[in-house]
py3Dmol code that shows the C-alpha trace and the ligand (Angstrom):
import py3Dmol

protein = """\
ATOM      1  CA  MET A   1      -2.290 -10.936   5.546  1.00  0.00           C
ATOM      2  CA  THR A   2      -3.626  -9.553   2.207  1.00  0.00           C
ATOM      3  CA  LYS A   3      -2.701  -5.793   1.771  1.00  0.00           C
ATOM      4  CA  THR A   4      -5.433  -3.465   0.720  1.00  0.00           C
ATOM      5  CA  ILE A   5      -3.717  -1.569  -2.060  1.00  0.00           C
ATOM      6  CA  ILE A   6      -2.676  -3.249  -5.099  1.00  0.00           C
ATOM      7  CA  GLY A   7       0.587  -1.898  -6.021  1.00  0.00           C
ATOM      8  CA  LYS A   8       4.218  -1.167  -5.078  1.00  0.00           C
ATOM      9  CA  ALA A   9       5.933  -0.470  -1.667  1.00  0.00           C
ATOM     10  CA  LEU A  10       6.936   3.091  -1.311  1.00  0.00           C
ATOM     11  CA  PRO A  11       8.995   2.938   1.947  1.00  0.00           C
ATOM     12  CA  ASN A  12      10.189   6.513   1.571  1.00  0.00           C
ATOM     13  CA  ILE A  13       6.742   8.035   1.071  1.00  0.00           C
ATOM     14  CA  PRO A  14       6.358  11.392   2.958  1.00  0.00           C
ATOM     15  CA  TRP A  15       4.578  10.589   6.480  1.00  0.00           C
ATOM     16  CA  GLU A  16       3.327  11.888   9.717  1.00  0.00           C
ATOM     17  CA  ASP A  17       1.444   9.806  12.018  1.00  0.00           C
ATOM     18  CA  LYS A  18      -1.959  11.056  12.882  1.00  0.00           C
ATOM     19  CA  PRO A  19      -1.775  13.637  15.736  1.00  0.00           C
ATOM     20  CA  ALA A  20      -2.943  12.467  18.996  1.00  0.00           C
ATOM     21  CA  GLY A  21      -6.592  13.668  19.489  1.00  0.00           C
ATOM     22  CA  CYS A  22      -7.630  13.814  15.781  1.00  0.00           C
ATOM     23  CA  ILE A  23     -10.756  12.483  15.069  1.00  0.00           C
ATOM     24  CA  ASP A  24     -10.539  12.871  11.368  1.00  0.00           C
ATOM     25  CA  VAL A  25      -9.698  10.194   8.858  1.00  0.00           C
ATOM     26  CA  MET A  26      -7.479  12.905   6.855  1.00  0.00           C
ATOM     27  CA  TRP A  27      -5.105  15.016   8.703  1.00  0.00           C
ATOM     28  CA  ARG A  28      -2.594  17.775   7.429  1.00  0.00           C
ATOM     29  CA  TYR A  29       1.124  17.819   7.299  1.00  0.00           C
ATOM     30  CA  SER A  30       2.478  19.734  10.115  1.00  0.00           C
ATOM     31  CA  GLY A  31       4.999  21.494   7.673  1.00  0.00           C
ATOM     32  CA  ASN A  32       2.291  22.730   5.237  1.00  0.00           C
ATOM     33  CA  PRO A  33       2.371  24.516   2.876  1.00  0.00           C
ATOM     34  CA  VAL A  34       5.370  22.583   1.085  1.00  0.00           C
ATOM     35  CA  ILE A  35       5.554  25.433  -1.590  1.00  0.00           C
ATOM     36  CA  GLY A  36       4.751  29.034  -0.726  1.00  0.00           C
ATOM     37  CA  TRP A  37       4.818  32.343  -2.752  1.00  0.00           C
ATOM     38  CA  ASN A  38       7.346  32.828  -5.666  1.00  0.00           C
ATOM     39  CA  PRO A  39       9.591  29.793  -5.131  1.00  0.00           C
ATOM     40  CA  VAL A  40      11.402  30.527  -8.235  1.00  0.00           C
ATOM     41  CA  PRO A  41      11.796  33.724 -10.283  1.00  0.00           C
ATOM     42  CA  LYS A  42       9.240  32.831 -12.950  1.00  0.00           C
ATOM     43  CA  ALA A  43       6.622  31.182 -10.417  1.00  0.00           C
ATOM     44  CA  ALA A  44       4.426  33.315  -8.292  1.00  0.00           C
ATOM     45  CA  ARG A  45       2.001  30.555  -7.053  1.00  0.00           C
ATOM     46  CA  VAL A  46       2.559  26.868  -7.387  1.00  0.00           C
ATOM     47  CA  TYR A  47      -0.572  24.538  -6.368  1.00  0.00           C
ATOM     48  CA  ASN A  48      -2.743  22.019  -7.868  1.00  0.00           C
ATOM     49  CA  SER A  49       0.234  19.965  -8.911  1.00  0.00           C
ATOM     50  CA  ALA A  50       1.378  16.217  -9.559  1.00  0.00           C
ATOM     51  CA  ILE A  51       4.200  14.108  -7.985  1.00  0.00           C
ATOM     52  CA  VAL A  52       5.043  10.438  -8.734  1.00  0.00           C
ATOM     53  CA  PRO A  53       7.751   8.168  -7.414  1.00  0.00           C
ATOM     54  CA  PHE A  54      10.716   8.366  -9.822  1.00  0.00           C
ATOM     55  CA  LYS A  55      14.202   6.544  -9.591  1.00  0.00           C
ATOM     56  CA  GLY A  56      13.907   6.056  -5.745  1.00  0.00           C
ATOM     57  CA  GLU A  57      13.074   9.718  -5.238  1.00  0.00           C
ATOM     58  CA  PHE A  58      10.079  11.750  -6.730  1.00  0.00           C
ATOM     59  CA  ALA A  59       9.427  13.813  -9.788  1.00  0.00           C
ATOM     60  CA  GLY A  60       6.415  15.848 -11.009  1.00  0.00           C
ATOM     61  CA  VAL A  61       4.617  18.514 -12.937  1.00  0.00           C
ATOM     62  CA  PHE A  62       3.834  21.650 -11.228  1.00  0.00           C
ATOM     63  CA  ARG A  63       1.041  24.080 -12.003  1.00  0.00           C
ATOM     64  CA  ALA A  64       2.990  27.464 -11.682  1.00  0.00           C
ATOM     65  CA  ASP A  65       1.130  30.681 -12.255  1.00  0.00           C
ATOM     66  CA  GLN A  66       3.743  33.240 -13.596  1.00  0.00           C
ATOM     67  CA  LYS A  67       3.961  36.930 -12.787  1.00  0.00           C
ATOM     68  CA  ASN A  68       1.849  37.878 -15.781  1.00  0.00           C
ATOM     69  CA  GLY A  69      -0.906  35.521 -14.270  1.00  0.00           C
ATOM     70  CA  ARG A  70      -0.659  32.999 -17.001  1.00  0.00           C
ATOM     71  CA  ALA A  71      -0.861  29.365 -15.811  1.00  0.00           C
ATOM     72  CA  THR A  72       1.995  27.192 -16.960  1.00  0.00           C
ATOM     73  CA  LEU A  73       3.508  23.764 -16.038  1.00  0.00           C
ATOM     74  CA  PHE A  74       6.898  23.601 -14.638  1.00  0.00           C
ATOM     75  CA  ALA A  75       8.863  20.124 -13.895  1.00  0.00           C
ATOM     76  CA  GLY A  76      10.510  19.406 -10.794  1.00  0.00           C
ATOM     77  CA  THR A  77      12.004  16.853  -8.585  1.00  0.00           C
ATOM     78  CA  SER A  78      12.199  16.011  -4.869  1.00  0.00           C
ATOM     79  CA  LYS A  79      14.348  13.853  -2.655  1.00  0.00           C
ATOM     80  CA  ASP A  80      11.852  13.314  -0.132  1.00  0.00           C
ATOM     81  CA  GLY A  81       8.607  14.485  -1.228  1.00  0.00           C
ATOM     82  CA  LEU A  82       8.454  17.441   0.948  1.00  0.00           C
ATOM     83  CA  LYS A  83      11.202  19.915  -0.249  1.00  0.00           C
ATOM     84  CA  ILE A  84      10.179  20.318  -3.856  1.00  0.00           C
ATOM     85  CA  ASP A  85      13.062  21.509  -6.410  1.00  0.00           C
ATOM     86  CA  LEU A  86      11.405  23.331  -9.092  1.00  0.00           C
ATOM     87  CA  ASN A  87      12.919  24.066 -12.518  1.00  0.00           C
ATOM     88  CA  LEU A  88      13.605  27.439 -13.399  1.00  0.00           C
ATOM     89  CA  ASP A  89      11.702  27.635 -16.564  1.00  0.00           C
ATOM     90  CA  PRO A  90       8.502  26.075 -17.788  1.00  0.00           C
ATOM     91  CA  ILE A  91       8.221  22.874 -19.570  1.00  0.00           C
ATOM     92  CA  GLU A  92       8.922  23.542 -23.269  1.00  0.00           C
ATOM     93  CA  TRP A  93       6.566  20.691 -24.973  1.00  0.00           C
ATOM     94  CA  VAL A  94       7.513  19.163 -28.148  1.00  0.00           C
ATOM     95  CA  ASP A  95       5.548  16.966 -30.654  1.00  0.00           C
ATOM     96  CA  GLU A  96       6.223  13.426 -31.645  1.00  0.00           C
ATOM     97  CA  ILE A  97       9.417  14.355 -33.984  1.00  0.00           C
ATOM     98  CA  GLY A  98      10.787  16.820 -31.628  1.00  0.00           C
ATOM     99  CA  ASN A  99       9.391  20.240 -32.996  1.00  0.00           C
ATOM    100  CA  PRO A 100       8.190  22.880 -30.389  1.00  0.00           C
ATOM    101  CA  ALA A 101       4.592  22.202 -29.477  1.00  0.00           C
ATOM    102  CA  PRO A 102       3.761  25.166 -27.058  1.00  0.00           C
ATOM    103  CA  THR A 103       0.822  25.363 -24.911  1.00  0.00           C
ATOM    104  CA  SER A 104      -0.891  28.668 -24.873  1.00  0.00           C
ATOM    105  CA  TYR A 105      -2.022  28.061 -20.978  1.00  0.00           C
ATOM    106  CA  ALA A 106      -1.914  24.767 -19.145  1.00  0.00           C
ATOM    107  CA  TYR A 107      -2.921  23.947 -15.589  1.00  0.00           C
ATOM    108  CA  ASP A 108      -4.173  21.158 -13.066  1.00  0.00           C
ATOM    109  CA  PRO A 109      -1.680  18.484 -14.061  1.00  0.00           C
ATOM    110  CA  ARG A 110      -2.154  14.783 -13.203  1.00  0.00           C
ATOM    111  CA  VAL A 111       0.898  12.559 -13.715  1.00  0.00           C
ATOM    112  CA  VAL A 112       0.705   8.660 -14.075  1.00  0.00           C
ATOM    113  CA  GLU A 113       2.929   5.831 -14.835  1.00  0.00           C
ATOM    114  CA  ILE A 114       1.511   3.376 -17.058  1.00  0.00           C
ATOM    115  CA  GLU A 115       3.920   0.401 -18.513  1.00  0.00           C
ATOM    116  CA  GLY A 116       6.966   2.311 -17.566  1.00  0.00           C
ATOM    117  CA  GLU A 117       5.985   5.495 -19.246  1.00  0.00           C
ATOM    118  CA  PHE A 118       4.756   8.760 -17.428  1.00  0.00           C
ATOM    119  CA  PHE A 119       1.534  10.257 -19.018  1.00  0.00           C
ATOM    120  CA  VAL A 120       0.433  13.791 -18.164  1.00  0.00           C
ATOM    121  CA  THR A 121      -3.006  15.256 -18.374  1.00  0.00           C
ATOM    122  CA  TRP A 122      -3.631  18.944 -17.817  1.00  0.00           C
ATOM    123  CA  CYS A 123      -6.252  21.478 -18.796  1.00  0.00           C
ATOM    124  CA  ASP A 124      -5.047  22.759 -22.193  1.00  0.00           C
ATOM    125  CA  ASP A 125      -6.343  25.409 -24.356  1.00  0.00           C
ATOM    126  CA  MET A 126      -7.920  24.198 -27.605  1.00  0.00           C
ATOM    127  CA  ARG A 127      -9.985  27.445 -28.176  1.00  0.00           C
ATOM    128  CA  GLY A 128     -11.154  26.854 -25.082  1.00  0.00           C
ATOM    129  CA  PRO A 129     -10.430  24.393 -22.092  1.00  0.00           C
ATOM    130  CA  SER A 130      -9.866  20.944 -23.050  1.00  0.00           C
ATOM    131  CA  ILE A 131      -7.823  18.061 -21.943  1.00  0.00           C
ATOM    132  CA  GLY A 132      -3.998  17.977 -22.908  1.00  0.00           C
ATOM    133  CA  LEU A 133      -2.225  14.637 -23.039  1.00  0.00           C
ATOM    134  CA  GLY A 134       1.579  14.140 -22.877  1.00  0.00           C
ATOM    135  CA  LYS A 135       4.233  11.795 -22.165  1.00  0.00           C
ATOM    136  CA  THR A 136       7.678  11.768 -20.726  1.00  0.00           C
ATOM    137  CA  ASN A 137      10.271   9.097 -19.657  1.00  0.00           C
ATOM    138  CA  ASP A 138      13.034  11.261 -17.922  1.00  0.00           C
ATOM    139  CA  PHE A 139      11.012  14.571 -16.701  1.00  0.00           C
ATOM    140  CA  LYS A 140      13.071  16.554 -19.187  1.00  0.00           C
ATOM    141  CA  THR A 141      11.798  15.878 -22.306  1.00  0.00           C
ATOM    142  CA  PHE A 142       8.115  16.074 -22.711  1.00  0.00           C
ATOM    143  CA  VAL A 143       6.261  14.939 -25.732  1.00  0.00           C
ATOM    144  CA  ARG A 144       2.482  16.140 -26.625  1.00  0.00           C
ATOM    145  CA  MET A 145      -0.049  13.503 -27.851  1.00  0.00           C
ATOM    146  CA  PRO A 146      -3.484  14.261 -29.615  1.00  0.00           C
ATOM    147  CA  ASN A 147      -5.895  15.761 -26.917  1.00  0.00           C
ATOM    148  CA  PRO A 148      -8.124  13.185 -26.248  1.00  0.00           C
ATOM    149  CA  LEU A 149     -11.583  14.831 -26.124  1.00  0.00           C
ATOM    150  CA  MET A 150     -13.290  17.921 -27.663  1.00  0.00           C
ATOM    151  CA  PRO A 151     -13.480  21.091 -25.664  1.00  0.00           C
ATOM    152  CA  TYR A 152     -14.797  21.833 -23.242  1.00  0.00           C
ATOM    153  CA  ASN A 153     -13.428  19.763 -20.789  1.00  0.00           C
ATOM    154  CA  ARG A 154     -11.246  19.486 -17.705  1.00  0.00           C
ATOM    155  CA  ASN A 155      -9.964  17.357 -14.999  1.00  0.00           C
ATOM    156  CA  GLY A 156      -8.770  14.733 -17.033  1.00  0.00           C
ATOM    157  CA  VAL A 157      -7.295  11.630 -14.929  1.00  0.00           C
ATOM    158  CA  LEU A 158      -6.151   8.566 -16.521  1.00  0.00           C
ATOM    159  CA  PHE A 159      -6.119   4.964 -14.612  1.00  0.00           C
ATOM    160  CA  PRO A 160      -2.770   3.433 -13.959  1.00  0.00           C
ATOM    161  CA  ARG A 161      -3.450   0.323 -16.044  1.00  0.00           C
ATOM    162  CA  LYS A 162      -5.516  -0.876 -18.928  1.00  0.00           C
ATOM    163  CA  ILE A 163      -9.082  -2.224 -17.592  1.00  0.00           C
ATOM    164  CA  ASN A 164     -10.356  -4.936 -19.943  1.00  0.00           C
ATOM    165  CA  GLY A 165      -7.894  -4.304 -22.514  1.00  0.00           C
ATOM    166  CA  LYS A 166      -8.527  -0.579 -22.685  1.00  0.00           C
ATOM    167  CA  TYR A 167      -6.936   2.916 -21.199  1.00  0.00           C
ATOM    168  CA  LYS A 168      -9.458   4.686 -19.202  1.00  0.00           C
ATOM    169  CA  LEU A 169      -9.861   8.418 -18.549  1.00  0.00           C
ATOM    170  CA  LEU A 170     -11.993  10.339 -16.205  1.00  0.00           C
ATOM    171  CA  SER A 171     -13.153  13.808 -17.303  1.00  0.00           C
ATOM    172  CA  ARG A 172     -15.521  16.583 -16.412  1.00  0.00           C
ATOM    173  CA  PRO A 173     -17.180  18.375 -19.192  1.00  0.00           C
ATOM    174  CA  SER A 174     -17.055  22.223 -18.791  1.00  0.00           C
ATOM    175  CA  ASP A 175     -17.651  25.439 -20.398  1.00  0.00           C
ATOM    176  CA  THR A 176     -15.478  28.507 -21.045  1.00  0.00           C
ATOM    177  CA  GLY A 177     -15.592  30.002 -17.728  1.00  0.00           C
ATOM    178  CA  HIS A 178     -15.934  29.120 -14.107  1.00  0.00           C
ATOM    179  CA  THR A 179     -18.393  26.390 -14.860  1.00  0.00           C
ATOM    180  CA  PRO A 180     -21.228  26.242 -12.642  1.00  0.00           C
ATOM    181  CA  PHE A 181     -21.944  22.699 -13.023  1.00  0.00           C
ATOM    182  CA  GLY A 182     -20.074  19.401 -13.500  1.00  0.00           C
ATOM    183  CA  ASN A 183     -20.474  15.683 -13.398  1.00  0.00           C
ATOM    184  CA  ILE A 184     -17.492  12.966 -13.719  1.00  0.00           C
ATOM    185  CA  TYR A 185     -17.457  10.833 -16.915  1.00  0.00           C
ATOM    186  CA  ILE A 186     -15.290   7.970 -18.020  1.00  0.00           C
ATOM    187  CA  SER A 187     -14.084   7.281 -21.818  1.00  0.00           C
ATOM    188  CA  GLU A 188     -11.812   4.487 -22.988  1.00  0.00           C
ATOM    189  CA  SER A 189      -9.406   3.906 -25.748  1.00  0.00           C
ATOM    190  CA  PRO A 190      -7.353   0.846 -27.320  1.00  0.00           C
ATOM    191  CA  ASP A 191      -4.239   3.274 -28.190  1.00  0.00           C
ATOM    192  CA  MET A 192      -4.637   6.495 -26.165  1.00  0.00           C
ATOM    193  CA  ILE A 193      -5.422   8.382 -29.522  1.00  0.00           C
ATOM    194  CA  HIS A 194      -9.303   7.180 -30.234  1.00  0.00           C
ATOM    195  CA  TRP A 195     -11.461   7.750 -27.214  1.00  0.00           C
ATOM    196  CA  GLY A 196     -15.146   6.646 -26.961  1.00  0.00           C
ATOM    197  CA  ASN A 197     -17.548   4.733 -25.115  1.00  0.00           C
ATOM    198  CA  HIS A 198     -18.359   7.438 -22.814  1.00  0.00           C
ATOM    199  CA  LYS A 199     -20.232   6.796 -19.601  1.00  0.00           C
ATOM    200  CA  LEU A 200     -21.580   8.966 -16.673  1.00  0.00           C
ATOM    201  CA  VAL A 201     -19.765   7.998 -13.189  1.00  0.00           C
ATOM    202  CA  MET A 202     -21.098  10.526 -10.818  1.00  0.00           C
ATOM    203  CA  THR A 203     -22.903  13.610 -10.385  1.00  0.00           C
ATOM    204  CA  ASN A 204     -23.191  16.763  -8.054  1.00  0.00           C
ATOM    205  CA  GLY A 205     -25.754  16.766  -5.266  1.00  0.00           C
ATOM    206  CA  GLY A 206     -26.968  14.414  -2.656  1.00  0.00           C
ATOM    207  CA  GLN A 207     -27.202  15.547   1.088  1.00  0.00           C
ATOM    208  CA  GLY A 208     -23.670  16.859   0.875  1.00  0.00           C
ATOM    209  CA  TRP A 209     -23.853  20.452   0.126  1.00  0.00           C
ATOM    210  CA  TRP A 210     -19.915  20.558  -0.111  1.00  0.00           C
ATOM    211  CA  GLN A 211     -20.632  18.976  -3.456  1.00  0.00           C
ATOM    212  CA  GLY A 212     -23.682  20.282  -4.318  1.00  0.00           C
ATOM    213  CA  MET A 213     -22.645  22.238  -7.513  1.00  0.00           C
ATOM    214  CA  LYS A 214     -20.087  20.239  -9.256  1.00  0.00           C
ATOM    215  CA  VAL A 215     -17.445  17.568  -8.770  1.00  0.00           C
ATOM    216  CA  GLY A 216     -14.397  16.535 -10.632  1.00  0.00           C
ATOM    217  CA  ALA A 217     -11.857  13.729 -10.372  1.00  0.00           C
ATOM    218  CA  GLY A 218      -8.709  14.371  -8.497  1.00  0.00           C
ATOM    219  CA  PRO A 219      -5.317  12.368  -8.237  1.00  0.00           C
ATOM    220  CA  VAL A 220      -4.932   9.149 -10.285  1.00  0.00           C
ATOM    221  CA  PRO A 221      -7.122   6.249  -8.769  1.00  0.00           C
ATOM    222  CA  ILE A 222      -5.283   3.855  -6.471  1.00  0.00           C
ATOM    223  CA  GLU A 223      -6.136   0.087  -7.047  1.00  0.00           C
ATOM    224  CA  THR A 224      -7.294  -1.695  -3.836  1.00  0.00           C
ATOM    225  CA  THR A 225      -9.097  -5.157  -3.178  1.00  0.00           C
ATOM    226  CA  GLU A 226     -12.305  -3.204  -2.531  1.00  0.00           C
ATOM    227  CA  GLY A 227     -12.199  -1.144  -5.906  1.00  0.00           C
ATOM    228  CA  TRP A 228     -10.488   1.868  -7.408  1.00  0.00           C
ATOM    229  CA  LEU A 229     -10.130   4.623  -4.549  1.00  0.00           C
ATOM    230  CA  LEU A 230     -10.563   7.989  -6.146  1.00  0.00           C
ATOM    231  CA  PHE A 231     -10.251  11.186  -4.340  1.00  0.00           C
ATOM    232  CA  TYR A 232     -12.047  13.941  -6.019  1.00  0.00           C
ATOM    233  CA  HIS A 233     -13.167  17.411  -5.232  1.00  0.00           C
ATOM    234  CA  GLY A 234     -16.597  18.849  -4.880  1.00  0.00           C
ATOM    235  CA  VAL A 235     -17.696  22.434  -5.002  1.00  0.00           C
ATOM    236  CA  SER A 236     -20.422  24.284  -3.346  1.00  0.00           C
ATOM    237  CA  SER A 237     -21.805  27.822  -4.221  1.00  0.00           C
ATOM    238  CA  THR A 238     -21.566  30.449  -1.540  1.00  0.00           C
ATOM    239  CA  CYS A 239     -22.729  34.143  -1.286  1.00  0.00           C
ATOM    240  CA  ASN A 240     -18.922  34.685  -1.235  1.00  0.00           C
ATOM    241  CA  GLY A 241     -17.629  32.441  -4.215  1.00  0.00           C
ATOM    242  CA  TYR A 242     -17.203  28.733  -4.705  1.00  0.00           C
ATOM    243  CA  VAL A 243     -15.663  26.480  -1.920  1.00  0.00           C
ATOM    244  CA  TYR A 244     -13.601  23.585  -2.826  1.00  0.00           C
ATOM    245  CA  SER A 245     -13.373  20.539  -0.734  1.00  0.00           C
ATOM    246  CA  PHE A 246     -12.610  17.076  -1.357  1.00  0.00           C
ATOM    247  CA  GLY A 247     -13.921  13.419  -0.645  1.00  0.00           C
ATOM    248  CA  ALA A 248     -13.438   9.947  -2.103  1.00  0.00           C
ATOM    249  CA  VAL A 249     -15.355   7.402  -3.950  1.00  0.00           C
ATOM    250  CA  LEU A 250     -14.666   3.721  -4.847  1.00  0.00           C
ATOM    251  CA  LEU A 251     -15.239   2.559  -8.198  1.00  0.00           C
ATOM    252  CA  ASP A 252     -15.841  -0.993  -9.436  1.00  0.00           C
ATOM    253  CA  ILE A 253     -12.556  -2.594 -10.252  1.00  0.00           C
ATOM    254  CA  ASP A 254     -13.629  -4.068 -13.779  1.00  0.00           C
ATOM    255  CA  GLU A 255     -16.414  -1.364 -14.572  1.00  0.00           C
ATOM    256  CA  PRO A 256     -15.305   1.762 -12.955  1.00  0.00           C
ATOM    257  CA  SER A 257     -18.174   3.797 -14.273  1.00  0.00           C
ATOM    258  CA  LYS A 258     -19.980   1.959 -11.299  1.00  0.00           C
ATOM    259  CA  VAL A 259     -19.983   3.713  -7.926  1.00  0.00           C
ATOM    260  CA  LEU A 260     -19.691   1.521  -4.919  1.00  0.00           C
ATOM    261  CA  TYR A 261     -19.365   3.975  -1.961  1.00  0.00           C
ATOM    262  CA  ARG A 262     -18.996   7.581  -1.909  1.00  0.00           C
ATOM    263  CA  THR A 263     -18.294   9.977   0.889  1.00  0.00           C
ATOM    264  CA  ARG A 264     -21.446  11.929   2.094  1.00  0.00           C
ATOM    265  CA  ASP A 265     -19.276  14.385   3.863  1.00  0.00           C
ATOM    266  CA  TYR A 266     -16.018  15.931   2.934  1.00  0.00           C
ATOM    267  CA  LEU A 267     -12.668  14.492   3.903  1.00  0.00           C
ATOM    268  CA  LEU A 268     -11.002  17.811   3.782  1.00  0.00           C
ATOM    269  CA  THR A 269     -12.344  21.405   3.595  1.00  0.00           C
ATOM    270  CA  PRO A 270     -10.772  24.821   3.677  1.00  0.00           C
ATOM    271  CA  GLU A 271     -10.061  25.513   7.497  1.00  0.00           C
ATOM    272  CA  LEU A 272      -6.388  26.560   7.780  1.00  0.00           C
ATOM    273  CA  PRO A 273      -5.219  30.139   7.039  1.00  0.00           C
ATOM    274  CA  TYR A 274      -3.251  28.826   3.792  1.00  0.00           C
ATOM    275  CA  GLU A 275      -6.444  27.096   2.583  1.00  0.00           C
ATOM    276  CA  ALA A 276      -8.997  29.762   3.662  1.00  0.00           C
ATOM    277  CA  SER A 277      -6.762  32.917   2.384  1.00  0.00           C
ATOM    278  CA  GLY A 278      -4.869  33.532  -0.934  1.00  0.00           C
ATOM    279  CA  PHE A 279      -5.128  34.208  -4.343  1.00  0.00           C
ATOM    280  CA  VAL A 280      -8.542  32.347  -4.362  1.00  0.00           C
ATOM    281  CA  PRO A 281      -9.725  31.915  -0.956  1.00  0.00           C
ATOM    282  CA  ASN A 282     -11.426  28.621   0.166  1.00  0.00           C
ATOM    283  CA  VAL A 283      -9.994  26.077  -2.092  1.00  0.00           C
ATOM    284  CA  VAL A 284      -8.352  22.664  -1.444  1.00  0.00           C
ATOM    285  CA  PHE A 285      -7.905  21.022  -4.836  1.00  0.00           C
ATOM    286  CA  PRO A 286      -6.228  17.444  -4.733  1.00  0.00           C
ATOM    287  CA  CYS A 287      -4.025  16.361  -7.819  1.00  0.00           C
ATOM    288  CA  ALA A 288      -1.840  13.676  -6.829  1.00  0.00           C
ATOM    289  CA  ASN A 289      -1.453  10.853  -4.188  1.00  0.00           C
ATOM    290  CA  LEU A 290       1.503   8.532  -3.160  1.00  0.00           C
ATOM    291  CA  TYR A 291       0.773   5.437  -1.545  1.00  0.00           C
ATOM    292  CA  ASP A 292       2.837   2.606   0.149  1.00  0.00           C
ATOM    293  CA  ALA A 293       1.081  -0.838  -0.607  1.00  0.00           C
ATOM    294  CA  GLU A 294       3.084  -2.182   2.357  1.00  0.00           C
ATOM    295  CA  THR A 295       1.772  -0.003   4.994  1.00  0.00           C
ATOM    296  CA  GLY A 296      -1.324   1.364   3.473  1.00  0.00           C
ATOM    297  CA  ARG A 297      -0.154   4.949   3.777  1.00  0.00           C
ATOM    298  CA  ILE A 298      -1.508   7.591   1.333  1.00  0.00           C
ATOM    299  CA  ALA A 299      -0.185  11.160   1.078  1.00  0.00           C
ATOM    300  CA  ILE A 300      -2.382  13.350  -1.005  1.00  0.00           C
ATOM    301  CA  TYR A 301      -0.930  16.584  -2.619  1.00  0.00           C
ATOM    302  CA  TYR A 302      -3.475  19.362  -2.962  1.00  0.00           C
ATOM    303  CA  GLY A 303      -3.544  23.116  -3.959  1.00  0.00           C
ATOM    304  CA  ALA A 304      -4.486  25.405  -1.308  1.00  0.00           C
ATOM    305  CA  ALA A 305      -6.098  28.809  -2.167  1.00  0.00           C
ATOM    306  CA  ASP A 306      -4.968  28.728  -5.709  1.00  0.00           C
ATOM    307  CA  THR A 307      -1.695  29.997  -4.092  1.00  0.00           C
ATOM    308  CA  TYR A 308       0.096  26.987  -2.031  1.00  0.00           C
ATOM    309  CA  THR A 309       1.014  23.265  -2.385  1.00  0.00           C
ATOM    310  CA  ALA A 310       0.033  21.045   0.752  1.00  0.00           C
ATOM    311  CA  ILE A 311      -0.067  17.666   1.940  1.00  0.00           C
ATOM    312  CA  ALA A 312      -2.669  15.529   3.714  1.00  0.00           C
ATOM    313  CA  PHE A 313      -2.090  11.877   4.808  1.00  0.00           C
ATOM    314  CA  CYS A 314      -4.834   9.041   5.429  1.00  0.00           C
ATOM    315  CA  GLN A 315      -4.499   5.133   5.864  1.00  0.00           C
ATOM    316  CA  VAL A 316      -6.366   3.210   3.132  1.00  0.00           C
ATOM    317  CA  ASP A 317      -8.232   0.823   5.631  1.00  0.00           C
ATOM    318  CA  GLU A 318      -9.578   3.818   7.740  1.00  0.00           C
ATOM    319  CA  VAL A 319     -10.589   5.700   4.514  1.00  0.00           C
ATOM    320  CA  ILE A 320     -12.456   2.772   3.070  1.00  0.00           C
ATOM    321  CA  SER A 321     -14.199   1.727   6.469  1.00  0.00           C
ATOM    322  CA  TYR A 322     -15.294   5.242   6.887  1.00  0.00           C
ATOM    323  CA  MET A 323     -16.561   5.321   3.352  1.00  0.00           C
ATOM    324  CA  LYS A 324     -18.652   2.268   3.859  1.00  0.00           C
ATOM    325  CA  ALA A 325     -20.216   3.521   7.184  1.00  0.00           C
ATOM    326  CA  ASN A 326     -20.915   7.051   5.588  1.00  0.00           C
ATOM    327  CA  SER A 327     -21.644   6.596   2.175  1.00  0.00           C
ATOM    328  CA  GLU A 328     -24.225   8.098  -0.052  1.00  0.00           C
ATOM    329  CA  VAL A 329     -24.606   6.932  -3.623  1.00  0.00           C
ATOM    330  CA  PHE A 330     -26.950   8.748  -5.983  1.00  0.00           C
TER     331      PHE A 330
END
"""
ligand_1 = """\
12
BMA
C -11.116 25.608 -11.022
C -9.686 25.427 -11.618
C -8.920 25.181 -10.407
C -8.956 26.135 -9.280
C -10.379 26.366 -8.995
C -10.452 27.367 -7.972
O -12.086 25.846 -12.135
O -9.344 26.496 -12.492
O -7.504 25.077 -11.051
O -7.949 25.548 -8.263
O -11.291 26.572 -10.145
O -10.017 28.583 -8.463
"""
view = py3Dmol.view(width=600, height=400)
view.addModel(protein, "pdb")
view.setStyle({"model": 0}, {"cartoon": {"style": "trace"}})
view.addModel(ligand_1, "xyz")
view.setStyle({"model": 1}, {"stick": {}})
view.zoomTo()
view.show()
């Protein structure tokens, strides 16, 4: 039988079957949150973080807000994807010749393996939020590359392979503050340095009020026989502040600026205490997904309430069928 996910098997993917009686497409790990307050002395809150398969186990780049409130990136490892061993100190970025290249602040990392190298994108300070880009082979040495786009921009997410000979980057142009607007765009590059041919992918709005104010790309897109499966966050504005939920979109495999299906309703919204209460209440913010092409299992890592790291699960075929039956493309 043809497998839906085009990619590697990951037999050790963290997994729990859907609980009996659950009617939703996505369900939470019963051991959530997997990272709580103050996991290491220099990190108060670890959330909106990225994890990838690495040498038979897992490694990642984690957003850790320190006790001065500053957002920083820490590297970490995990044997099973559930218990995360965070380094004690933040990543010390270097430039291409090994000189220190520190970040002023850094948050919301994504990590993607492309042709055997791991690339990291994050929200970087370039006299205002912009997209940082760097790479590592070992999760010990992290080398900065030129920032791909001008400020102000956030939520930079690379595709895991070239498409029609070009690297592709999703992004969400923004402002210097909390950005009460936001659409997802795509850019391309022949060399990861020069980026252009910018196109609009998708906007806020539609019938789904949960994504009425802004949208931003989440984890690295998953290649499937039906298109690129991208989980993304959608934000609504309430009288008590912003609420972050997430949904999914299927993008055309050869022309990923084209949306094929998009969830009208959210897949996950803040419901449980660790999502609804914390440093910033009512936030679920996905930044990574692990997947097993053999079984179609997907594990999504999301930040909860800007305080915790949590995991949710779904099955690729179920998500895609649900999207087809409950789609709104606008
Ligand atoms: C966004 C980003 C995220 C954060 C969210 C909710 O603008 O800063 O890191 O999770 O706001 O506070």
